C-alpha positions as CSV (number, residue, x, y, z in Angstrom):
1,M,4.1,-24.5,-8.4
2,T,7.2,-23.9,-10.4
3,D,7.5,-21.5,-13.1
4,T,7.9,-24.6,-15.5
5,S,4.8,-26.5,-14.3
6,L,2.9,-23.3,-14.5
7,K,3.9,-22.8,-18.2
8,I,2.9,-26.5,-18.8
9,E,-0.4,-25.8,-17.1
10,I,-1.2,-22.7,-19.1
11,N,0.1,-24.3,-22.5
12,S,-2.4,-27.3,-21.9
13,L,-5.4,-25.0,-21.8
14,P,-7.4,-24.0,-24.8
15,I,-6.4,-20.8,-26.5
16,N,-9.4,-18.8,-25.3
17,L,-8.7,-19.8,-21.7
18,R,-5.1,-18.9,-22.3
19,Q,-6.2,-15.4,-23.3
20,E,-8.2,-15.3,-20.1
21,V,-4.9,-16.1,-18.2
22,A,-3.2,-13.3,-20.1
23,D,-5.9,-10.7,-19.4
24,F,-5.9,-11.6,-15.7
25,V,-2.0,-11.1,-15.6
26,A,-2.3,-7.8,-17.2
27,F,-5.0,-6.9,-14.6
28,L,-2.8,-8.0,-11.7
29,K,0.1,-5.9,-13.1
30,N,-2.2,-3.0,-13.4
31,K,-3.5,-3.4,-9.8
32,V,0.1,-3.4,-8.4
33,K,1.1,-0.4,-10.4
34,V,-1.9,1.5,-9.1
35,K,-1.1,0.7,-5.4
36,S,2.5,1.9,-5.8
37,K,1.7,5.4,-7.1
38,L,1.8,7.3,-4.0
39,K,1.8,11.0,-4.3
40,S,5.1,12.6,-3.5
41,R,4.7,14.4,-0.1
42,E,5.6,18.0,0.1
43,F,7.8,19.2,2.9
44,G,5.9,21.4,5.3
45,F,2.6,20.7,3.5
46,A,0.9,21.0,7.1
47,K,2.7,23.9,8.4
48,G,0.3,26.1,10.3
49,K,-2.4,23.5,10.4
50,I,-1.5,22.1,13.9
51,K,-1.2,24.1,17.1
52,L,-0.1,22.8,20.4
53,S,-1.3,24.4,23.5
54,D,1.1,26.5,25.5
55,D,0.9,24.1,28.4
56,F,1.7,21.0,26.1
57,D,4.9,20.0,28.1
58,K,3.1,20.7,31.5
59,P,2.8,17.6,33.6
60,L,-0.6,16.0,33.8
61,D,-2.5,16.1,37.3
62,I,-3.2,12.4,36.9
63,F,0.5,11.4,37.3
64,E,1.0,13.6,40.5
65,N,1.3,10.5,42.6
66,Y,4.3,9.2,40.7
67,K,6.7,12.1,41.7
């Protein structure tokens, strides 16, 4: 549906239904706004919360056959 045909369809509606269309458009715009508001991430926020074991780089025994 083109913009022009959409405008014609909306204008052909009774005034109370046009108001519902306007309310729905406002709802959709608000919905998009809410989704796009991500918290800014702070660098180093998880520092100290994750610990790797000392043998992290050690080859796993299950891959012994692939040497």
